[in-house]
N, C-alpha and C positions, 0 to 999 in steps of 0.2 A: 504493500499500500504506500509506503514511503517513497519508493522509487517512482511509482505511478504518479503520486502527487507532485514530485519534482519535475517530471516530464510535462505534466499538464500545466503547472503554474510557473515553472522555471525556478531559478534559485530562490530560496526563501530563508528568512531569518528563522533560526531554530525555535525561538519563542512563538512565532506565528504558526509553526507546524503543529504545536501541541493541540490547539482546538480543532484544527482541520483534520487531524488524525484521531482525535478524541481519545488521547492517552495522556498519562501524566508526564511531567517534565523528566522525572527520573527514568521512566521507561524509555522515553525518546532518547535520552542521553546514552543509555546502554545500547539501544538499537543502532543509533548513529555511530557509536564507537565500533560496533561489530561490522557495520557496513563499510566504514572507513578503513578498517583493518584489512578488509577484503578488496579494497580498491574500487568500491561501487559508488561511493560518495566522497566528496572532499568538503572540509569545513575550514573557514577562514575567520579570523577574529579582527576586531578593530573597525567594524563597519561604521562609516561616518565619524571616525575618530573615537568611537566608544569601544573600548577593549572588552566590554561585557557582551557586545552583540556578536553573534555567530551566524555567518551565512553558510547555508548548506547547498551544495551543487551536486547534481548527479554527474558521474564521470562517463566517458565513452564506454568503459567496461560495464558500468551499471546499466546504461541504455541498451547495450547489446544483450546483456543477460535478461533484462525485462522483455525485450522483443522476442527473445527465444522462449521465455516462459509463456508469452501470449500465443506464440505459434503452437506450443505444446498444449495449452489450454484449448485452443481451437481444435486440435486433433482429438483431445479427450471428448469434446462436445460431439464431434463427428462420429466417435466410436461408442456413443451411448449404448448401453446394453451389453457391452463387452465385460469380461471379468474385471471388476474394479481393482482388486488387490494386485493383480498382475500389472495393470496399467500404472498403478501407484508406485510399485516397485521400480518399474522402468523409468518413471519420472524422477524418482529419488536418485537413481543411478546417474541419470543425465545431469541433474543439478550438482551432485557431488563431484562429478568429473569436471564440471565447468567452473566451480567456485574455487578460488585460490584458498590455500590453507586447509584443504579437505583431502 
């Protein structure tokens, strides 16, 4: 959801993402740290001279992964009625091989 929000709205201040994603600041912080470690988003501080402001931007790697996930989702929708557990296992395998640090 975070990557989708950043693609739809563009770079955003971290504080502005909290209500849009309907999560707590602490949860968002952990999630962004994880996404940043994987190279999917970047964060920069000092927006408008305020060191407390953090701007979050999706990286090219994040955009590529999101687009791949959307293609996989479309495939799942096209295969409705197929064994769900088998498809889920295939999706997890694909995502694990594509994400850095996995």
